[in-house]
Every structure is written in C-alpha cells, then in structure tokens.
C-alpha positions in Angstrom: 125.6 46.0 65.2 122.1 47.5 65.3 119.3 45.1 66.5 117.0 43.4 64.1 114.1 41.4 65.4 111.4 39.1 63.9 108.0 39.2 65.4 105.4 36.5 64.7 102.2 35.0 66.1 102.3 31.5 64.7 104.5 29.3 62.5 104.3 27.4 59.3 104.2 28.3 55.6 101.9 31.2 54.9 102.7 33.1 58.1 103.3 36.8 58.1 106.4 38.2 59.8 107.0 41.7 60.9 110.7 42.5 60.9 111.8 45.6 62.8 115.2 47.3 63.0 116.6 50.0 65.3 119.9 51.8 65.5 120.4 52.4 61.8 121.4 55.7 60.3 118.3 57.9 60.1 116.6 58.8 56.9 118.5 56.3 54.8 117.6 53.2 52.8 118.0 49.7 54.3 118.2 46.8 51.9 116.6 43.5 53.2 118.0 40.2 52.1 116.8 36.7 52.9 119.2 33.8 52.3 121.2 35.9 49.9 118.1 36.9 48.0 117.4 40.7 47.9 113.7 41.3 48.7 113.4 45.1 48.7 114.4 48.5 50.2 112.9 50.2 53.2 113.5 53.7 54.4 114.7 54.2 57.9 112.9 56.8 59.9 114.3 59.9 61.7 115.2 57.6 64.7 117.0 55.0 62.6 114.2 52.5 62.8 112.7 50.5 60.0 109.8 48.1 59.4 109.4 45.3 56.8 106.7 42.7 56.2 107.3 39.2 54.9 105.0 36.4 53.9 106.1 32.7 53.8 103.3 31.7 51.5 105.7 30.0 49.0 108.3 28.9 51.5 109.1 25.4 52.5 110.0 24.2 56.0 113.6 25.2 56.8 115.8 27.8 58.2 115.9 31.5 57.2 118.4 34.3 57.7 117.2 37.9 57.3 119.8 40.7 57.0 119.3 44.5 56.7 122.1 46.7 55.5 122.5 50.5 55.2 126.2 51.3 55.8 126.1 48.8 58.6 124.4 45.4 58.8 122.1 43.6 61.2 120.7 40.1 60.9 118.3 37.7 62.6 117.2 34.2 61.8 114.4 31.6 62.4 113.4 28.1 61.4 110.1 26.6 60.3 109.7 23.0 61.4 106.9 20.7 60.6 104.1 21.1 63.1 106.1 23.5 65.2 106.0 27.2 65.8 108.6 29.5 64.3 111.8 29.8 66.4 114.4 32.4 66.0 117.8 30.7 65.3 120.6 30.6 62.9 120.5 28.8 59.6 119.9 28.9 55.8 117.2 27.7 53.5 114.7 28.7 50.8 113.9 32.3 50.0 110.5 34.0 50.7 108.2 35.4 48.1 107.1 38.9 49.1 103.4 39.3 48.6 102.1 41.9 46.1 100.6 45.1 47.5 103.4 45.8 49.9 104.7 49.4 49.2 108.4 49.5 49.9 110.1 52.7 51.3 112.3 54.7 48.9 114.2 57.9 48.9 114.3 59.2 52.5 111.2 57.4 53.7 107.6 56.9 52.9 105.9 54.8 50.2 104.5 57.5 47.9 100.9 57.2 49.0 98.9 60.3 50.0 99.0 59.3 53.7 102.7 58.4 53.6 104.5 60.4 50.9 108.0 59.8 49.8 110.3 61.9 52.0 113.1 64.0 50.3 116.0 64.9 52.6 119.1 65.2 50.4 120.2 66.5 47.0 120.8 62.9 45.9 117.2 61.9 46.7 115.9 64.9 44.9 118.0 64.1 41.8 116.8 60.5 41.9 113.2 61.5 41.4 114.0 62.4 37.8 115.2 58.8 37.1 112.0 57.1 38.2 109.1 57.8 35.8 107.0 55.2 37.6 107.0 57.5 40.6 105.8 60.6 38.8 102.2 59.8 39.8 103.1 59.5 43.5 103.2 61.9 46.5 106.4 63.6 47.7 107.3 65.8 50.6 110.4 67.9 51.0 111.8 67.4 54.5 114.8 69.8 54.4 116.2 72.6 52.3 118.0 71.2 49.3 121.1 72.6 47.6 121.6 71.2 44.1 125.0 72.8 43.5 126.5 69.4 43.1 124.3 68.7 40.1 125.0 71.6 37.9 126.8 69.7 35.1 129.9 71.7 35.4 133.5 70.8 36.2 132.8 67.1 35.9 129.7 67.2 38.2 126.6 65.4 37.0 123.7 67.3 35.5 120.4 67.5 37.4 117.7 65.0 36.3 114.7 67.1 35.4 111.4 65.6 36.6 109.2 64.7 33.6 111.4 66.1 30.9 110.8 66.2 27.1 112.8 63.2 26.0 112.9 64.3 22.3 112.7 68.1 21.9 113.1 67.7 18.1 109.5 66.4 17.9 106.6 68.7 17.6 104.7 67.2 20.5 106.0 66.5 24.0 107.7 63.1 24.3 108.0 61.4 27.6 106.0 60.9 30.8 104.5 63.9 32.6 104.3 64.4 36.3 100.8 63.8 37.6 101.5 63.4 41.3 101.8 65.8 44.3 105.0 67.5 45.5 104.6 69.2 48.9 107.5 71.6 49.4 106.6 71.8 53.1 107.7 75.4 53.2 111.3 74.4 52.2 113.5 75.5 49.4 115.4 74.0 46.5 118.4 76.2 45.7 120.9 76.4 42.8 118.8 74.4 40.3 120.8 74.5 37.1 119.3 73.0 33.9 119.8 73.6 30.2 118.4 72.0 27.0 115.7 72.5 24.5 112.0 72.6 25.6 109.9 72.0 28.7 112.6 73.0 31.2 112.4 73.7 34.9 112.4 71.7 38.0 109.5 69.9 36.3 109.3 69.6 32.6 105.6 69.0 32.3 102.8 68.9 34.9 99.5 67.4 33.7 96.0 67.8 35.1 95.8 66.5 38.7 99.4 67.4 39.5 100.0 69.7 42.5 103.1 71.5 43.6 102.7 73.6 46.8 104.6 75.5 49.4 107.9 75.3 47.5 110.6 77.8 46.8 113.1 77.4 44.0 115.9 79.8 44.8 118.8 81.0 42.6 117.7 79.0 39.6 119.7 79.0 36.4 117.4 77.6 33.7 118.4 78.0 30.0 116.4 76.7 27.1 117.0 76.9 23.4 113.3 76.2 22.8 109.9 76.9 24.3 108.1 76.4 27.6 110.8 77.3 30.0 110.2 78.2 33.7 112.0 78.3 37.0 109.5 75.8 38.5 107.8 74.2 35.5 108.1 74.5 31.8 104.5 73.5 31.0 101.6 73.1 33.5 98.1 71.8 33.5 98.4 71.3 37.3 97.8 73.5 40.3 100.6 75.6 41.9 100.0 77.0 45.4 102.3 79.0 47.6 105.4 78.7 45.4 108.1 81.2 44.4 111.3 81.5 42.4 114.4 83.6 42.2 117.4 83.5 39.8 117.5 83.6 36.0 115.4 82.0 33.3 116.1 82.2 29.6 114.4 80.6 26.6 112.6 81.3 23.3 108.8 81.2 23.4 106.7 80.9 26.6 109.3 81.8 29.1 108.7 83.0 32.7 110.1 83.1 36.2 107.7 80.4 37.5 105.8 78.7 34.7 106.5 79.0 31.0 103.1 77.9 29.7 100.0 77.5 31.9 97.5 75.5 29.9 94.6 74.8 32.4 96.0 75.0 35.9 95.5 77.3 38.8 98.4 79.4 40.1 97.5 80.7 43.5 99.4 82.9 46.0 102.7 82.5 44.2 105.5 85.0 43.3 108.7 85.3 41.4 111.7 87.6 41.5 113.6 85.8 38.7 115.1 87.8 35.9 113.5 86.5 32.6 114.7 86.8 29.0 113.2 85.3 25.9 111.8 86.1 22.5 107.9 85.9 22.5 105.4 85.4 25.3 107.7 86.3 28.1 106.5 87.1 31.6 107.8 87.7 35.1 105.5 84.9 36.5 103.9 83.1 33.6 104.8 83.3 29.9 101.5 82.4 28.4 98.2 81.9 30.3 95.7 79.9 28.3 91.9 80.3 28.3 91.1 78.0 31.1 94.0 78.9 33.4 93.5 81.1 36.4 96.2 83.1 38.2 95.0 84.6 41.6 96.8 86.6 44.3 100.2 86.5 42.7 103.0 89.0 41.9 106.4 89.3 40.2 109.3 91.7 40.8 112.0 90.5 38.4 113.2 92.3 35.2 111.7 90.9 32.0 113.1 91.3 28.5 112.0 90.0 25.1 110.7 90.8 21.6 106.9 90.4 21.3 104.2 89.8 23.9 106.3 90.7 26.9 104.8 91.7 30.3 105.9 92.2 33.9 103.6 89.4 35.1 102.5 87.6 32.0 103.6 87.7 28.4 100.1 86.8 27.1 96.9 86.3 29.0 93.9 84.5 27.5 92.8 83.2 30.8 91.9 85.0 34.1 94.1 87.2 36.3 92.7 88.2 39.7 94.4 90.5 42.3 97.9 90.3 40.9 100.6 92.9 40.4 104.1 93.4 39.0 106.9 95.9 39.6 109.9 94.6 37.5 111.5 96.6 34.7 110.0 95.5 31.3 111.9 95.9 28.0 111.0 94.7 24.5 112.2 95.4 21.0 108.9 94.5 19.3 105.2 95.1 19.9 102.7 94.0 22.5 104.7 95.1 25.6 103.0 95.9 28.9 103.8 96.7 32.5 101.6 93.9 33.7 100.6 92.0 30.5 102.0 92.1 27.0 99.1 90.8 25.0 95.7 89.7 26.2 92.3 88.4 25.3 91.4 87.2 28.8 90.0 88.7 32.0 91.9 91.0 34.3 90.3 91.9 37.7 91.8 94.1 40.3 95.4 94.0 39.0 98.1 96.6 39.0 101.6 97.4 37.9 104.2 100.0 38.9 104.5 102.4 36.0 107.7 104.0 37.3 109.6 100.8 38.2 108.5 98.9 35.1 109.2 101.8 32.7 105.9 101.0 31.0 102.9 103.4 30.9 100.6 100.9 29.3 99.5 97.2 29.6 97.1 94.8 28.0 95.1 94.7 31.2 95.4 96.0 34.7 95.8 99.5 36.2 99.1 101.4 36.3 100.1 103.1 39.5 103.0 105.1 40.8 105.4 103.5 43.3 103.9 105.5 46.1 100.4 104.3 45.1 101.7 100.8 44.8 102.9 101.0 48.4 99.6 102.2 49.8 97.0 99.8 51.2 94.0 101.8 49.9 95.0 101.1 46.3 94.4 97.4 46.7 91.7 97.5 49.3 89.5 99.5 47.0 90.0 96.8 44.4 88.7 94.1 46.8 92.0 92.6 48.0 91.9 90.6 51.2 94.4 92.0 53.7 95.3 90.9 57.2 93.4 92.8 59.7 90.3 93.6 57.6 87.2 91.7 56.9 85.3 93.8 54.4 87.1 92.0 51.5 87.1 88.6 53.1 88.5 86.8 56.2 91.3 84.7 54.5 93.9 87.5 55.2 95.8 86.8 52.0 97.9 90.0 51.8 99.8 92.2 54.2 101.7 95.5 53.5 104.2 97.8 55.2 102.9 101.0 53.9 105.2 103.6 52.4 108.1 101.1 52.5 107.1 98.0 50.5 104.7 96.5 48.1 102.0 94.0 49.3 103.4 90.6 50.3 101.6 87.3 50.7 100.6 86.4 54.3 102.8 83.3 54.3 105.9 85.3 53.6 105.8 86.5 57.2 
C-alpha cells in the first residue's frame, strides 16, 4: 500500500489540509474520496506522487477518512475534536466541501493553466481531449509520442474524438465549440490519426483566434472528408501554427491541404507537409485556402497534390501573404487555376519558389519556378533574402539549412 499523509498546521473547522501521496503508478489519475464522498481527481507525477488540498470550512467536528485510488489504494484519517488540534486516526464522519478555485489534475498531470499545462502521455489521454469541450480553452503539453492506431474506428475499435469538431455538418455555419487554447507538441509526434466525416476535419476541427499549436508532428494521417475544410492538423484555423508538420494522406472537397484546410486569419510559421492531398477546389500541399489576413512564412510542402480547380503545390488559393516558402510535389488538376506553388492568387508572394521539374508545372499564380538543381542550391534562396544557418546578411535567426546538390532547404529544427 503506498503511503498517504495529511499535513496540517492547526485544527478546527475551516482548516486547510495538504494531502500528499507517494508510491502510486506514475502519470496516472488518483481519485480522492472522503468518507465515501468523491471529491476529485489528481494526476500523479512522474515519480508516482500526488498532491491534494482540502478545506474543512463546512465540516463539523468528527472523524474523517481520506482515501486515494489509482489501481491501488492508500488511506489516512484524522479527527477534529472541540478545542483540540487535528489528530491523525481512524474513523468516519461528515464530508468536506472542497473550496472553489482549486484546479484538479486531469489527463496525465497538470491543471490546464499556462504555468502547469495538462500533460498528455497516452493515446487514451489524447482521445479524451475531444470529449471535454470545457477544456478547449486550456493549455496542453504532449509528453510522449502518441500512436492512435487503436482509435481508427475499424474492426470494432473506437473512432478518434476530433478536438473541436463540427457537430452538425449539414448546417451552413460551423456548429460546436472551437479550440481556443494552446497545444504544445513539445517536439513529439502523433501518429496514425484516422478521421472521416463531413467538414472541419483534422486533429483539430476548428481553431479560433488566440489558439496556438506548436512543435507538433502528425505522422501517417488518414483524414477523409466528404465536405470542406479538411487538413492533416486542422480543418479551419484562425490561430497560430508554429514548427508543425504532417505526413500521410488527406482527402476532401473544398479547402483541402496537408496541414490546414482553410487559414482565415492565423499565422503559419516554419511548418511543412509531405502529405498526399486530393480534393476538388482550393487544394494545396500545405494550406488549401489562405485568406486575406493570413500569413504563411518559412514553410514548404513536398507531397503530391491533385484536384480540379485552384490547385497548387503549396496553396490552392492565396489571398493573404506568402514569404520565403517553396514546394516540390507533383501537381495535377483537371480544371483551371493550377500552379506549381499556388493555384489562384490575389495576395502577396515574396521570395517563394517551386520545382518546375518535380511538380510538372511550368507556371504558378505567384513565386518563381526553378529546376531541381537550382532548388538544391543555396544561392537561389540567399539571393531572395532567406535566413540560413551560418550567414548573417539575411538575419541571425538561422531558420534554414541546406545540403547543397543533394537536398532542398530544410528548417533548422529538423536537424
């Protein structure tokens, strides 16, 4: 039995008690009970410890038994006697009322606040986020690589719960609660994401202004939508994506892409995608449709892209801003507005390129076409102001690196 102890400074109703536990399974959830009344859940830390705060404000004098259970149980008890300090001992009595303002641990740890984000360690914890709309404004941090193969909806297995999905795709406007929080991928990956349905599909259905997703890879995705706004990471985004990438396959109708189907206002920075993408209109390797106020900077895509109208290696349509981006994937379309980098455009494109040989496209609605050899030469990009490791003329951030003659530019963090 793991130890459970109650620490206190003084006794009597209204006292605060700190309950600590040790020896529980790490990164799990301990359920605390007082006199058969469940008070809340607390995440155990990496060492199997946990911490819980109680207040006896509404408690009468009497005896109290506190128990904590994960897959094993521990208990401790104390008594409040009139005019006496609190003494640990056995007994039963009236329950506590836990004061408001205490944030209980969930998932694999943390309380969802910026300084203590919810920790995600397992596929089950990742899947659970999609069932908790009240948490979609909170902070999350991925603590391990997650394989979602067990949530593919096949062979009797449950389907993955999309975070912030469209709850009624038949309606014209998005129905449901969007994600407005922060998801820190912590340099980890989520693999074998499988989702299908109508609109607003991806790991996230809809991100609104203020939402952030960073340092996250979604690997070997299989995202299939019968409607619009379909992406490997997010279907629709007004938030900011930084240091993210995707591989696998994405299919949909309008606004379909390897990373984000529809980018309304947000910033996509230092991201890339190698996902194969197929759709009808506004289909891109990285982003399907970039709206006026959206900005995509220092990004690239390498996956094959196919569609009908407004089909591009990086973006299907760009009404926003593209800066220092490139694409190399094969691009095919049966209609008009097809381009090696961008299918249709009305926005700004600065210092961007596409591989005319690999893409099979000699034209683009923005950007400059280059041969494969030129695309694997540092000078091509340096002359356009790209910030590379080892040079300072274009900046000191060292965003890009290249193995000349053998590869295209890669982002610094890929090293």
